[in-house]
N, C-alpha and C positions, 0 to 999 in steps of 0.2 A: 631830394631827387630833382634834377633839372628836367623840365619837360619842354620839348620843341612844339611850337604851334605854327603851322604853315598855312599858306593859301588864305591869308587874312586880307581884308580890304584895308587900304591905307588910312581909312577914316577911324579905325579903332585906336583908342588911346589906352594908356597904362591902366587908368582907373576902370575902364570898361572891362579889360581883361581880368583885372583883379576881382571885380565883382562876379564875373562869370565863373572863375575858378574857386572863389571863396565859398561857393555853395558846397564844395567837396572837402574843404579843410583849410588849414592855415597857409597863408602865402608869405613866403620870406622875401621874395623879390620878383619884380617883373622887368624884363629887359627887352626893349624894342630897338633893333639895330638901325643905324642911320647910314645911308650911302654917303661915302666921303666925297664923291664927285658932285652930285646934285643936291645933297643935303636933305633928301626925302627919306621918309621911313621906309624900310624894306617890308616886304609882305610876310615877314615871319617874326616870331618873338620867342623868348625863353621865360618860363615860369619856374621859380625855385620853390618847391614845397618840402618842408623838413620831414614830414611823415610819409614814408614810402607807401603805406597802404592807402592813405588819402590820395596820393599822387596817382596810383594805379586806378583808383575809383574815378578820378577826374579823366584820365586817359580813356578808360573804357566808356565813359558816359559821353565824352565830347568828340571822339575821333569819328570822322566821316559823317558828322552831323552838320546841318546847315545852321549857321549863326551869322547874323549881319549880312545876309545875302550871299555868303560863300560857304562851301563845304570845307570845313576845317580839317587839316591833317594834324593830328595830335599824337605824339609818341615820346618815349623816353629819348632824351637828347643823346646823340652819339657824337663823340669827339674823335677827331682824326689823330692818329699817332704817326702818320706818315708825312710829317712836315718836311718837304724837300729842301727847305731853305737852310737847314743845318743849324748847329748850335750858335755859331757866330753870325747872327743875322745882321747886325750892324744897321744903323739908321741911314737916312738920306735917300737920295734918288739913285736908281740903278741906271747904268749906261743906256739901257734900252728905253728908259722913260724920258730921256733928254730930247728936246726938240731938235730937228735937223737945222743946221746952220747953212744958209745959202752960201755958195762959193762964188 
């Protein structure tokens, strides 16, 4: 089960999250997303725990509890199915992303 961890301080590393969640069971992966624009870690992460019962134990124990100076938001990850970009997403820049050319 993938677990969403939000409202983190940016000082938390993968190993810190791994040790926090490993108290409740086996950790398959820890993913902290990086902002493409400024290269900083975002204030949320995903924890992948293979055992669903252990994952629910971690969620119930850590949700709305203060860790590292922040009250963490911990719940089952929800993935959106309403991707508006369509199946032929194509790479590259969009016309709206191009800088304006002075005339």
